[in-house]
N, C-alpha and C positions, 0 to 999 in steps of 0.2 A: 510679090502679088499673087493671090490665089484666085482661081476661078470657082465660083459657086453657081450651081444651076438649080432652077425650079422648073424642071422639064414639064411637069403637069400643068404649069401656068405659062409655059413658053418664055421664061425669063432667065437671063444670064447676067452674072455680075462678076467683076474683077475687084477684089478687095485687098487691102493691106492693113495691118495693125497700126502703123504709124501714120498719123494724119499730117503732121508738120514736123519738118526737121529744121532746127535752127542751130548752126554750128554743131556742137556735140550734144545738143539737147533734143530729145524726141518727145513729141506730144502725141499720145496715143488716142485713137477714137474712143477707147473704153473710158478714158478720163473725160473726154469732151462730152460724152453723153451723160455721164454722172453729173458734171457741172451744169449742163443744160437742163437736166431734170430739176435740180435745185433752183436755178434761175427762173424757170417757168412757173414752178410751184410758188415761190415767193412773189413773183409778179402778179399771179392770179390772187394770192392772198390780199394784195393791196386793194383789189376791187371789193373786198369784203370788210373793209375797215369799219370797225364798230359792230360787227356781227357778233351776236351772243355777248355783247358788252365787252368785247376784246378789241383793243386798239392795234392798229398795224405796227405801231412802235414796239408793242409787246412781242409781236411775231418776229421782228428784226432782232430784238434783244435775245430772244429764245434761239433763233437760228444761229447766231454767232457761236453759241455753245453747243447746241444740239447737232449741227452738221458734222463738226469734227468728232464729237463723241459717237455719233451713229456710224461714221466710217470706221473708226477705231474698233468699235464693238462688233461691227460686221466682219472685220478682219479677225478679231480674236475668236469669235464664234466659229469661223471657218477653220482656224488653226487648231482649235480644241479637238475638232473631229478628224483632224489629219495630223495629230500630235506626233506620231511616230515618224512621219516623213520630215516634219520641221525640226524635230530633235536632231535628226541626221543632217539636215540642211538649214542650220539656223540663220544663215545670211539671207535666205529667201523669204524669211518672215516679213521683211519690209518691202518686198518686191510684189506689187500688185499690177504690174503691166500686163500680165497674162490672166487677170481676173483674181478670184479668191476673196470676194466680198459676199457674205451670206445675208440675204435680206432680213431674215428672222433675227439675226444678231443686231442688225442696224435698227430694227423696230424695237427690240428690247432696250438698247441704249437710248433711243429717242424717247421712249415712254418713261424711263427712269429720270431723264433730264426734264421732261415736261412735268413730272410730278414734283420734283424739287423746285423748279422755277415757279410753278403755280402756287405751291405752298408759301414761297417767299413773297409772291406778289398778290396773294389772296384772290387768285383767279380759280374759278371752278375747273377742276381737271377734266371733267367730261365735256364741258363747253370747249375747252382748248382742243381736245382730241377731235371733237366733231368739226371744229373749224378747220383743222389741218388735214384730216383723213381723206377727203376727196382728192387733194393735191398729192398726197402720198401715193394713191392709186395711179394718178397721171404720171408722177415721177417714175414709178415702176414701169409703166408702159414705155416711156422714153428710154429709161436706163437699160432695158433689156436689149436695145439695139447695139449696145456696147459689146454684148455677148456675141452678136452676129459678126462684128468686125474682128473679134478675138477667136472666132471659130470654136465656140464652146457652148455649153448648155443646150446641146442637141440630144436627140433621143435614139431609140433603136431603129433598125432598118424598116422601111415601109415602102409600099407602092401607091399610097394615096395621092390625091391630086396636088397636095401641098408639099410633097416630098422635096427634100433639099439634097442636091448632089454635091459631095465633097470628096477630097482625096484623103484617105486615112491609111497610114502605114503603106503608102505607095499603091493603094488600091481604091478605085472609085466605088463609092457606096452612096445609097440614097436613104436619108434618115428623116425622122420626124423633126421639123424645125421648132423645138419646144420653146425656144426663146420667142418665136413669133406667136405661138399659141398663148403664152403668158402675156405678151405685149397687148394682144387684142383683148384678152380676158380682162386685164387691168384697165384698159381704155373703156370697156363696157362698164366696169365697176365705177369708174370715175363719172361716166355719164349718169348712171343711176343715182349716185350719191349727190352729184351736183344738182340734179333735178329735185332732190328731196331736202336740200339744205334749208329751204324756207318753209318746210312743212313737217318738220320732225315733231313727234308727239311727246318726247321727253328727252332729257339730257343723256347723251351717250348712245342714242339710237343709231346715228350714222356710223359710229365706231363699231357697234355690234354687227351692223349689216355688213360693213367691210370685212370684219373678221370671219363671218360666215361665208361670204361670197369668195373672198380670196382663199380661205381654207379649203373650200370645195374645189375651186379651180386648180389650186396648187397640188392638192392630193391626187387629182387625176393626172396632171402634167408630170408630177414627180415619178409617177409610175412608169412613164415612158422614158425618162432620162437615164443616161448611162454613166453620169459623173456625180451621182448623188453622194452626200455625206452619209456615212453609215455608222450604226451601232450594231455590231454583230451582223445579222442578216436583215436588219430593218433600216429603211431609209429615214433618216432623222426628220427631214422636212415633211415627208409624207405622214408620218406618225403625228407630228406636231399639228399639221394641217387638219387632219381628221379630228383630233382632240378639240381644236379651236372651233371647227365647224359644228361639232356636236354640242359643246358647252354653250356657245353663244347662240345657237339655234334655240336651245332650251331657254335661255334668258329672254330672247325675243318673244317666244311663245308665252312665257310667264308674264311678261310686261303687257302683251296684247290681252290676255285673259284678265289681268288685273284692271286695265283700262276699261275693258268691256263691263266688268262688274261694277266699276265706279259709275259708269254711265247709267247702268240700270238702276242704281240706287237714287240717282238724280231724277 
């Protein structure tokens, strides 16, 4: 059990990675929060049965394939950018108890699965993405708390009010709780997307907004983190986030101008 402090907020926590021990089986908080994120997302999808002409049974069918694919692709993405380490430690490839799932890898795997499923079922891909994306943001907000219990995904040292005190290398330090920043950011994205789900102007709008907002938030937060996946001197997730933010901001602006011109003609 480790002590974690938030001195600026006057909070202290005693945490441990393992939530439940059953004989020789350990169930980790990290796994619990990932599972909880999926359960909450699917449960909320049930409330939107029929939205965008998509039935909830389609969501369940998709989830059966998409969830394991997303987890596997999230792990593969992480391994690719730490390939040298895993070549030397191949048995750790299958060990995710200490984290090692990259959200962008999971999103890539999920999108590929969605495209294939929608093509087979003759469902509009952008409708499906818009249906799911608010709950993706909420799932990220929930899942980030697994990082808290694993004592990972934190940032550089700081003295701000939200600073998190931990023991690292037998030394007490206070760092940016970047997992918390991202959790709050994703929760705000969920609220925005959920409020817009009945007022979208075109197919794909919610998805584009998500990619802009998450790209913007992640680019900033990634700059604070100390455990980023790297390519040379560049943080992979930060570079990708900036690209997503710029590209989909341009698409949103283009769509807005196009709609405005169409209204003028009318």
